[in-house]
C-alpha positions as CSV (number, residue, x, y, z in Angstrom):
1,A,-14.4,-45.1,-10.7
2,F,-14.3,-41.4,-11.7
3,E,-17.7,-40.7,-10.3
4,H,-16.5,-41.5,-6.6
5,T,-14.1,-38.4,-6.7
6,G,-16.9,-36.2,-6.4
7,L,-15.2,-33.6,-8.9
8,I,-17.9,-33.9,-11.3
9,D,-21.6,-35.0,-10.9
10,V,-21.7,-38.0,-13.3
11,D,-25.5,-38.4,-13.0
12,D,-25.9,-35.1,-14.4
13,L,-23.6,-35.6,-17.3
14,K,-25.4,-38.9,-18.0
15,G,-28.5,-37.0,-18.0
16,F,-27.4,-34.5,-20.7
17,L,-25.9,-37.2,-22.9
18,N,-29.0,-39.3,-22.8
19,S,-31.2,-36.3,-23.4
20,T,-29.2,-34.9,-26.5
21,R,-28.0,-38.0,-28.1
22,F,-30.4,-37.8,-31.0
23,K,-29.3,-34.2,-31.9
24,R,-25.6,-34.8,-31.3
25,L,-25.7,-38.1,-33.3
26,E,-28.2,-37.0,-36.0
27,K,-25.9,-38.3,-38.6
28,V,-25.8,-41.7,-37.2
29,P,-28.5,-44.2,-38.2
30,K,-31.2,-44.3,-35.6
31,D,-30.8,-48.0,-34.9
32,Q,-27.1,-47.1,-33.7
33,R,-28.1,-44.2,-31.4
34,K,-27.6,-46.3,-28.1
35,E,-27.0,-45.2,-24.7
36,E,-23.4,-44.0,-24.4
37,S,-21.2,-45.9,-22.0
38,I,-18.0,-44.1,-22.5
39,Y,-17.8,-40.7,-20.9
40,T,-14.1,-39.9,-21.2
41,P,-14.4,-37.5,-24.3
42,Y,-16.8,-35.5,-22.0
43,L,-14.8,-35.7,-19.0
44,F,-11.7,-34.3,-20.5
45,P,-12.9,-32.4,-23.7
46,T,-10.7,-30.3,-25.8
47,R,-13.6,-27.9,-26.6
48,P,-16.5,-28.5,-24.3
49,Y,-20.0,-27.4,-25.2
50,T,-20.8,-23.7,-24.3
51,A,-23.6,-22.8,-22.1
52,A,-25.7,-21.7,-25.2
53,E,-24.9,-24.9,-27.0
54,I,-26.1,-27.0,-24.0
55,A,-29.4,-25.1,-24.1
56,E,-29.6,-25.6,-27.6
57,L,-29.1,-29.3,-27.5
58,A,-31.3,-29.8,-24.6
59,P,-34.2,-27.6,-24.9
60,E,-35.5,-28.5,-21.2
61,C,-32.9,-26.1,-20.1
62,V,-35.1,-23.5,-21.5
63,G,-38.4,-24.9,-20.5
64,F,-39.5,-26.7,-23.8
65,G,-41.1,-30.0,-23.4
66,K,-43.3,-31.6,-20.7
67,I,-43.6,-29.6,-17.3
68,T,-41.7,-31.2,-14.8
69,Q,-40.9,-30.4,-11.1
70,T,-37.4,-29.2,-11.7
71,K,-37.0,-25.5,-12.7
72,P,-35.6,-25.2,-16.3
73,Q,-32.6,-23.0,-15.1
74,S,-31.7,-25.7,-12.4
75,T,-31.5,-28.3,-15.3
76,W,-29.4,-25.9,-17.4
77,A,-27.0,-25.1,-14.4
78,K,-26.5,-28.8,-13.7
79,Y,-25.8,-29.6,-17.3
80,V,-23.4,-26.7,-17.5
81,R,-21.7,-27.6,-14.5
82,A,-21.3,-31.3,-15.4
83,V,-20.2,-30.6,-19.0
84,R,-18.0,-27.6,-18.7
85,G,-16.7,-28.0,-15.0
86,V,-17.4,-24.3,-14.4
87,W,-18.8,-22.4,-11.3
88,V,-22.6,-21.8,-11.6
89,K,-24.9,-19.9,-9.1
90,P,-25.2,-22.3,-6.1
91,A,-28.9,-21.6,-5.6
92,L,-29.7,-23.0,-8.9
93,L,-28.2,-26.4,-8.0
94,E,-30.9,-27.0,-5.3
95,D,-33.6,-29.3,-6.2
96,E,-36.7,-27.0,-5.9
97,V,-40.2,-28.7,-6.2
98,L,-42.5,-26.6,-8.3
99,E,-46.2,-26.4,-7.9
100,T,-47.9,-28.2,-10.9
101,K,-51.6,-28.1,-11.8
102,K,-53.8,-31.1,-11.2
103,K,-53.1,-33.8,-13.8
104,T,-55.8,-33.8,-16.7
105,G,-54.6,-37.1,-18.4
106,K,-52.8,-34.7,-21.1
107,P,-49.1,-33.8,-21.1
108,Q,-48.7,-30.2,-19.9
109,Y,-46.3,-27.8,-21.7
110,R,-45.2,-24.2,-20.9
111,K,-46.6,-21.5,-22.8
112,R,-44.1,-18.8,-21.3
113,F,-40.4,-19.0,-21.0
114,R,-38.3,-16.8,-18.7
115,I,-35.0,-15.8,-19.6
116,G,-32.6,-13.5,-18.0
117,T,-32.9,-11.6,-14.6
118,Q,-32.7,-7.9,-15.5
119,K,-35.7,-5.7,-15.3
120,K,-35.9,-3.5,-18.5
121,K,-38.3,-0.5,-18.5
122,S,-37.5,0.1,-22.3
123,V,-35.7,-1.6,-25.0
124,V,-34.0,-0.7,-28.3
125,V,-34.8,-2.7,-31.3
126,A,-32.9,-2.6,-34.7
127,I,-35.0,-3.5,-37.7
128,T,-33.1,-4.3,-40.8
129,N,-33.3,-3.6,-44.5
130,L,-31.5,-6.8,-45.9
131,L,-31.7,-8.1,-49.5
132,T,-32.0,-11.8,-49.9
133,E,-32.0,-12.8,-53.7
134,D,-34.4,-15.2,-55.2
135,S,-31.6,-17.3,-56.2
136,S,-30.7,-17.7,-52.7
137,W,-34.2,-19.0,-51.9
138,A,-33.8,-21.5,-54.8
139,A,-30.6,-22.6,-53.6
140,T,-31.5,-23.2,-50.0
141,A,-34.7,-25.0,-51.2
142,C,-32.4,-27.4,-53.3
143,N,-30.5,-27.9,-49.9
144,K,-27.4,-26.0,-51.8
145,P,-27.3,-22.9,-49.9
146,E,-25.7,-19.8,-51.3
147,L,-22.7,-19.3,-49.2
148,T,-20.8,-16.6,-51.1
149,L,-18.2,-14.2,-49.7
150,D,-20.2,-11.3,-51.1
151,R,-23.3,-12.5,-49.4
152,Y,-21.5,-13.0,-45.9
153,K,-19.9,-9.7,-46.3
154,R,-23.3,-7.9,-46.6
155,V,-24.7,-9.8,-43.4
156,S,-21.4,-9.1,-41.6
157,D,-21.4,-5.3,-42.6
158,L,-25.2,-5.1,-41.2
159,V,-24.0,-6.8,-38.0
160,N,-21.1,-4.3,-37.6
161,Q,-23.6,-1.4,-38.1
162,A,-25.8,-2.7,-35.3
163,L,-22.6,-3.0,-33.2
164,Q,-21.6,0.8,-33.8
165,V,-25.0,2.3,-34.0
166,K,-26.1,4.7,-31.0
167,P,-28.2,4.0,-29.0
168,R,-26.9,0.2,-29.0
169,P,-29.8,-2.0,-29.6
170,D,-31.0,-4.9,-27.4
171,Y,-32.2,-6.8,-30.3
172,L,-31.3,-7.2,-33.8
173,L,-34.1,-8.5,-36.1
174,L,-33.3,-10.3,-39.6
175,P,-36.1,-11.1,-42.2
176,E,-37.4,-14.7,-43.1
177,L,-34.9,-16.8,-44.9
178,S,-32.2,-14.4,-44.6
179,L,-29.6,-16.3,-42.5
180,P,-28.0,-19.6,-43.8
181,L,-27.8,-22.2,-41.1
182,K,-24.2,-22.4,-41.2
183,W,-23.6,-18.9,-40.5
184,V,-25.8,-18.8,-37.4
185,D,-22.9,-19.5,-35.0
186,S,-20.5,-16.8,-36.1
187,I,-23.2,-14.1,-36.5
188,A,-25.0,-15.0,-33.1
189,N,-21.8,-15.2,-31.1
190,R,-20.6,-11.9,-32.4
191,L,-23.6,-10.2,-31.3
192,I,-24.0,-11.9,-28.0
193,R,-20.4,-10.8,-27.1
194,A,-21.5,-7.4,-27.5
195,G,-24.8,-7.8,-25.5
196,I,-27.1,-7.9,-28.4
197,S,-29.7,-10.6,-28.9
198,L,-30.6,-11.9,-32.4
199,I,-33.9,-12.9,-33.8
200,A,-33.5,-14.1,-37.2
201,G,-35.3,-16.1,-39.9
202,T,-33.1,-18.8,-41.0
203,E,-33.0,-20.6,-44.3
204,Y,-34.7,-24.1,-44.8
205,R,-33.7,-27.1,-42.8
206,H,-33.9,-30.4,-44.8
207,Y,-35.0,-33.8,-43.5
208,E,-35.6,-37.2,-44.8
209,R,-38.3,-38.0,-47.4
210,N,-38.0,-34.6,-49.0
211,E,-39.3,-32.7,-46.0
212,I,-38.6,-29.3,-45.3
213,C,-39.0,-26.4,-42.8
214,S,-38.0,-22.8,-41.9
215,E,-37.5,-21.4,-38.5
216,A,-37.1,-18.4,-36.3
217,F,-33.8,-18.5,-34.5
218,L,-33.4,-16.6,-31.2
219,A,-30.0,-16.1,-29.5
220,L,-31.0,-14.2,-26.3
221,T,-28.6,-12.9,-23.6
222,D,-28.9,-14.8,-20.3
223,D,-27.3,-14.1,-16.9
224,R,-29.1,-16.7,-14.7
225,L,-26.0,-18.8,-14.3
226,G,-24.3,-16.1,-12.4
227,F,-22.1,-15.1,-15.5
228,P,-22.9,-13.6,-19.0
229,S,-24.2,-16.2,-21.4
230,S,-27.0,-16.9,-23.7
231,V,-29.6,-19.5,-24.8
232,R,-30.6,-20.6,-28.3
233,I,-34.2,-21.2,-29.4
234,W,-35.4,-22.6,-32.8
235,Q,-39.1,-21.8,-33.2
236,P,-40.4,-23.6,-36.5
237,K,-42.9,-22.0,-38.9
238,V,-46.1,-23.8,-38.5
239,E,-47.1,-23.8,-42.2
240,P,-45.8,-22.3,-45.4
241,A,-47.4,-19.5,-47.1
242,V,-49.7,-20.5,-50.0
243,G,-47.2,-19.3,-52.7
244,E,-44.4,-20.7,-50.9
245,D,-46.1,-24.1,-50.6
246,R,-46.9,-24.2,-54.3
247,D,-43.4,-23.4,-55.4
248,L,-42.0,-25.9,-52.9
249,T,-44.1,-28.8,-54.1
250,S,-44.2,-28.1,-57.8
251,K,-40.7,-26.9,-58.4
252,M,-38.7,-28.6,-55.7
253,G,-40.5,-31.6,-54.9
254,K,-40.8,-30.8,-51.1
255,S,-43.3,-31.2,-48.5
256,W,-43.6,-29.0,-45.3
257,R,-42.6,-30.7,-42.1
258,K,-45.2,-29.4,-39.5
259,P,-44.1,-29.2,-36.0
260,S,-45.5,-31.3,-33.2
261,R,-46.3,-28.1,-31.1
262,R,-48.3,-25.3,-33.0
263,R,-49.0,-22.7,-30.3
264,K,-46.6,-19.7,-30.2
265,P,-44.8,-19.3,-26.9
266,V,-44.4,-16.0,-25.1
267,Y,-40.7,-15.2,-24.3
268,I,-40.2,-13.2,-21.2
269,H,-36.6,-11.9,-21.8
270,N,-35.2,-9.7,-19.0
271,D,-38.7,-8.9,-18.1
272,V,-39.7,-8.0,-21.6
273,H,-42.7,-10.2,-22.9
274,F,-42.7,-10.8,-26.5
275,G,-43.9,-13.2,-29.3
276,V,-42.4,-14.2,-32.8
277,M,-44.2,-14.9,-35.8
278,V,-42.9,-15.8,-39.1
279,C,-44.6,-14.0,-42.3
280,S,-47.8,-15.6,-43.3
281,E,-48.5,-16.7,-39.5
282,I,-49.6,-13.2,-38.6
283,S,-52.7,-13.7,-40.9
284,N,-53.8,-16.3,-38.5
285,S,-56.2,-13.9,-36.4
286,K,-56.8,-16.6,-33.7
287,E,-53.0,-17.2,-33.0
288,R,-52.4,-13.4,-33.1
289,V,-55.1,-12.6,-30.5
290,R,-53.8,-15.4,-28.2
291,F,-50.9,-12.9,-27.6
292,Q,-53.3,-10.2,-26.3
293,G,-52.6,-9.1,-22.7
294,G,-49.4,-11.3,-22.7
295,V,-46.9,-9.3,-24.8
296,D,-45.3,-6.0,-24.9
297,A,-44.1,-6.6,-28.5
298,L,-45.0,-8.8,-31.4
299,M,-42.1,-9.6,-33.8
300,V,-42.8,-10.6,-37.5
301,L,-40.2,-11.9,-39.7
302,A,-41.3,-11.8,-43.3
303,W,-40.4,-12.3,-46.9
304,N,-43.6,-10.8,-48.4
305,Q,-44.4,-8.7,-51.4
306,D,-48.2,-8.2,-50.7
307,L,-47.4,-4.8,-48.8
308,D,-51.1,-3.5,-48.7
309,T,-52.2,-6.6,-46.9
310,F,-49.6,-6.9,-44.5
311,A,-49.7,-3.1,-43.7
312,S,-53.3,-3.7,-42.7
313,L,-52.5,-6.8,-40.7
314,I,-49.6,-5.0,-38.7
315,E,-51.8,-2.1,-38.0
316,S,-54.5,-4.3,-36.8
317,A,-52.2,-6.4,-34.7
318,A,-50.9,-3.3,-32.9
319,L,-54.5,-2.4,-31.9
320,D,-56.1,-5.8,-31.1
321,V,-53.0,-7.2,-29.3
322,H,-52.1,-3.7,-27.9
323,A,-48.7,-4.0,-28.2
324,F,-45.6,-2.7,-30.3
325,T,-45.6,-4.8,-33.6
326,I,-42.4,-5.0,-35.3
327,L,-42.2,-6.3,-39.0
328,V,-38.6,-7.1,-40.8
329,N,-39.2,-7.8,-44.5
330,N,-36.6,-8.6,-47.4
331,I,-35.4,-5.1,-48.9
332,K,-36.7,-6.1,-52.2
333,Y,-40.2,-5.3,-51.1
334,G,-39.6,-3.3,-48.0
335,D,-42.0,-1.7,-45.7
336,S,-40.2,-2.8,-42.5
337,R,-41.7,-1.0,-39.7
338,V,-42.3,-0.6,-35.9
339,R,-46.1,0.2,-35.2
340,A,-47.2,1.4,-31.9
341,P,-50.9,1.3,-30.6
342,A,-50.6,5.2,-30.2
343,K,-53.4,7.7,-30.0
344,E,-51.9,10.3,-32.3
345,Q,-51.6,9.2,-35.9
346,Y,-48.1,10.5,-36.3
347,R,-46.8,8.6,-33.3
348,R,-48.1,5.3,-34.5
349,D,-45.3,4.4,-37.0
350,L,-42.3,4.8,-34.9
351,A,-40.1,3.8,-37.9
352,R,-40.9,2.6,-41.4
353,I,-38.3,1.8,-44.1
354,R,-38.6,1.1,-47.8
355,G,-36.5,1.0,-50.8
356,G,-32.8,1.8,-51.1
357,E,-30.0,-0.2,-52.7
358,N,-27.8,-0.7,-49.5
359,D,-28.4,-2.9,-46.7
360,F,-28.8,-1.0,-43.3
361,C,-30.6,-1.1,-39.8
362,V,-32.6,1.5,-37.9
363,V,-32.9,1.6,-34.0
364,V,-36.2,2.4,-32.4
365,K,-36.8,2.7,-28.6
366,L,-39.8,1.1,-27.1
367,D,-41.5,2.4,-23.9
368,I,-42.4,-0.9,-22.3
369,D,-42.9,0.7,-18.9
370,G,-45.2,3.4,-20.5
371,L,-47.3,0.9,-22.4
372,R,-47.9,-1.4,-19.3
373,A,-48.7,1.6,-17.0
374,F,-51.4,2.7,-19.5
375,Q,-52.8,-0.8,-19.8
376,S,-52.9,-1.2,-16.0
377,R,-55.5,1.5,-15.7
378,A,-58.6,0.5,-13.8
379,K,-60.9,1.9,-16.5
380,R,-60.8,2.2,-20.3
381,W,-62.1,5.6,-20.5
382,P,-60.0,7.9,-22.9
383,D,-58.4,11.0,-21.9
384,K,-56.8,13.8,-24.0
385,S,-53.3,13.4,-22.6
386,D,-53.3,9.5,-23.4
387,P,-50.4,8.4,-25.4
388,F,-52.2,5.0,-26.5
389,K,-55.4,4.1,-27.9
390,P,-57.8,2.3,-25.3
391,V,-57.3,-1.4,-24.9
392,P,-59.8,-3.7,-26.6
393,E,-62.8,-4.9,-25.0
394,G,-62.1,-7.8,-22.8
395,F,-58.4,-7.0,-22.5
396,T,-56.7,-8.6,-19.4
397,I,-53.0,-8.5,-18.6
398,R,-51.6,-11.8,-18.0
399,G,-48.3,-12.5,-16.5
């Protein structure tokens, strides 16, 4: 009877509940995850899902999954209005039919995801020097994460530095396996409230049959609903590093859970195009070069001790992708850096940090507009005044 009042779009509420029931009810046996018929708890919730949680539970709000004729932001707006009962930008609620490519018989998936409406000409990135002990790795591999007060205080102090440093960063990057899953909410929410997006390597997620995987977590500020909010994205690591695979299998009895989708997406956040890779993924030259012409920055979250090899990979990526390449590594090994495809050698490393006993962050400004202007020239001919190296042969700007 409530649906006849017109106060809430019950169809949108049902759509959200049906789409997310496997995630919301993950602890319930699969054979008991039936379609819900009681909606009262969601009509009068004591703590309704936030806009970010809705996007996290229903990835179609960001654009993941098969391409449909409904814009992802429209789906997100409808779910947020139905679940939270709040005002959203009216234009988003209109059913706009998108032009789709001819059917090929195979499901079509988005390769680029647009988030936010701002147009930034430059961004400030904070790269971190954060220690994650080997004991923390062993604990998370055993599904007994090390959630000590001392460790939380170190991560919290680092976040406080990012909140106080000037200029204030647009993005804070944390290394691979540095953020426990149970701390994601508190850390991400604290940064988002200050307008800072988080890109972090999270600890292992465990599944049935001793399967395991790690992910890059993205909490990105978003204003498309008509008010400040954010979206949350989990990007799984496709394969473990060779040594990581050996240790997980021989010492922990774990096997890697490979994702169904292997292709790395391009995130267009407030008109800044970037991609994210986790540690050994950057050694895959084919995947790396797929970003060429499509990103302004490539962000790599690492736990790596082979510094010479990774230094060569980062320097190569900056040139063959022709983008700002950012590496954040465990402070135990260091060499976190921001590399630019600059012409002058002294301008190539915008920041490079290694060593030290304390956790800290360094902010770097990326001239996105300047890089794009250079890449947009009709000819590759070099000039003495050029700030960047010539683009690679066959370089084409996409998107």
